[in-house]
N, C-alpha and C positions, 0 to 999 in steps of 0.2 A: 504493500500500500504506500509506504513512504517512498519507495523507488518511483512509483507512478507520479506521485506529487512532485518529486524532484525533477523528473523528466519533463512534466508539464510546465513547471516554473522555468526551467532552463530553456525549453522551446519558446516560451513566451518572451523571455528576455532576449533571446537570440533573434527572434522575429522582429522585435522592436528595434534592435540594433541594426539589422539589415534594412529595415524600412527607413530609419533615420539616415543611414548612410546613403541610400539610394536617393532620398529627397535632397540631401545636401549636394551630392554629385550632380543631380539633375539641375539644381538651382545654379550651380557653378557653370554647368554646360550652357544653360539658357543665357546667363549673364555674359558668357563669352561670345555669344552670337549677336549681342546688341551692338548696333552701329549708330553713330551719330547721324541725325537726319539733316542732310545737306540740301534738301529740296528747297526750291524757292517758294516763299510764302507771299501770297498776294492778299493784301489787306483791302477788304471791301469797305467802302465808306457809305454811310446812310445820309441821304440829303436832309437838309433842315426841313424841307417841305414834308418829307415822309414822317419825320419825328413829330412835327406839329399835327399831322393827321392822326397819328397814334395817340397823341395826348388828348385829342377831342373824341376819341372812339371809346364809348362806354364799355365795350367788350374787353378793353385793356385797363380798365379802372379796377384795381385789386384792393382798394381801400375798404376797410370793414368798420362798421360802427361809427360812421361819420355823423356829426350832429344833425346835418340837414336832412338825413333820411331816417332819423330815429323818431318814433312816436313819443307822445308826451309821457306815457306810462314807462317806456324804456328809458327816457331821459331821467325820470324820477328815480328809477332803480339805480341808474348810473350815478346819480347824485348821492344816493344812500351809500353805495359802494365807495364813492370817493370820501365821504365823511368817515366811514368806518376805517378805511385805509389811513386817513390822516390822523384820526384818534389813535389808531393802532401804532403808528410810527412814533407818536409822542409818548404814549404810555410805555411802549416797549423799551424806548431809550431810558425811561426812568426806572423801570423795574426789571431790566434784563439780568441784573445780578442775582435775583432770586430764582432758584431752580423751579421750573414748571410754571412759573407765574405768567410767562409769555403766552403759552397755550391757553391757560385759564382765562386770561384777560381777553384773548381773541374771541373765544366762544361767548364770553360775557357780553362783549360789545355786540356780537351777532344777535344774542337773545334780546338785548335792549332794543336793537333796531327792529326786530320782528315784532316785539311788543308794541313799539311805537306805531308801526304800520297797522297792526290789528286795532289799536285804539282809534286811529283815524278812520278806519273802515266802519267800526261800530258807531262812532259819533256821526258819521255821514248817514248811517241808517236810522238815526234818531234813537239809539239805544242808550239808556242811562247806564254808563259803565260803572258808576259807583255802586249800583245795586248788586253787581256781580260779586262784590267782595264782602257784602254784609252777611252775617250769619242769619239774621232774620230780616225779612222784608218789613217795610213800614206798616204798622198795624192800621187797619181801617175799621172804623166802627160799623159793624154789620148789625142790623136790628134783629137778627135771629141767629141762633147757633147753627153752624154749618152741618154738624153731625145730626142735628135733630130737625132741620128745616122741613117744613111741610108746605109744598107749593099751593095747596088748597086752603091754607090758612093765612095767606099773605095778601094784603091790599097792595097789589103791584103798582097801580097807577099813582097812589099816594106816595109810596116809597120811591118810585122813580122820580117823581117831581121833587121830593125832598133831596135826593142825591144830586139832581141837576142844580137845585138852588144852592147847594153846598159845594158845587163844582167838583163833586166826587164822581167823575165820569167812569172810572173803573168799576165802581160799585153799580153805577147805572147800567153798564153793559152786563154785569152779572145778573141784575134784576130782569133785564130784557130777556136774557137766555132762560132764566127760570120761568118767566111768564110764558115764553114760547113752549116750554115743556108742558106747562099747564094747559095751554091751548091744544097741543097735540093729544094730551091725555083726555081732555074734554071731548075732542073729536073722535075718540076711540081709535086713533092712529098709532098710539103707543100705550103700553101699560106701565104707568109710572110706579117706581119703587125707589125707596130712599137709598138702597145699596146698589142700584144699577149704574153702569157707566154710560157716558155719552155715546160711546161706540155701540153699546147694546141698543140704545134708542134709535140710532142710525140704522142698525140692522133690521129693526122692526118695521121701518117704513118700506112700503111696497111700491109706491109711485116713484118712478125714476127721476122726474123733475123735482119732486119734493125732497127726495133723498140727496140730490146734488146741492140744492139750495141749503138744506139743513147742514150738510157737511161743511159748506163754506162758512155758515154762521158759527158752527162749532169751533172751527179753526180760529175764527176771529175772537171768539170768547176765550178760548184756552190760551191764545197768544197774549191777550191783554191781561187776563186775570191770573192764570197760573205762571205766565212768564213775567209777571210783575212789571209790565211795560206801561208807561204813562200814556195818556190820551187826552187831547184837548177838546174843546167844545166842537170845533169843526169836524174832527174825526168821529166824535160821538154822534153828531147829527147824521153823518153818513151811515153809520152802523144802525142807528135808530130807524132810518128809512128802509134799510135792508130787512129788518125785522117786520116792519109794517107791510112790506111787499110780500113777505113770506106768509104773513097772517092772511092775506087775500087768497093765497094759493090753497090754504088748508081749510078755510071756512066756506 
């Protein structure tokens, strides 16, 4: 067994030696054949007119990311990237002596930039960003307990007027939705129960048009009430009209 191993190793080393020798000799042989190029070189010149033509040809314009062909959104992100790079260079020069601080600060700046963009987007959508960080939403005085509310025992017209007079439009939307459930229940279109979900009531509707409208109203209600989004008088008036139109469909 050891003899076979020895023969294999010897053969491998010998083969490598022969291959190296052959390559070396071949290289020398090739180098020996190289002769200086004594042929006459003719230098071709391009006219100024041809160069000017190429300069105005868009097919030869290889510039990328030029300001004039960038959209406003692209320029915005380019500006953000520029600010990050600028801050990064300043902070890096100040904290470069601390091991690992450069990488940490780079990702920290990136997170801050992303958070800033998200904040701008949320504000443009009219979302109250401060509510996202509160443990509890601002309490609204509801004239009945949510877990025990009985839609058949509420004077909705009076309560809605009271909410409007107090500019409590979120509560007004809630009352409009509960009143809508009462109207559906009175019309035998749904079977109201205190523990049922809005999706269950939507499933009970058989008319396609009524189901589509009620689905839209449900989304509006849940967006405003459970999403804790504020609504002004103009927005409330629009939603109020939607509920009034739906009332005409079911009566």
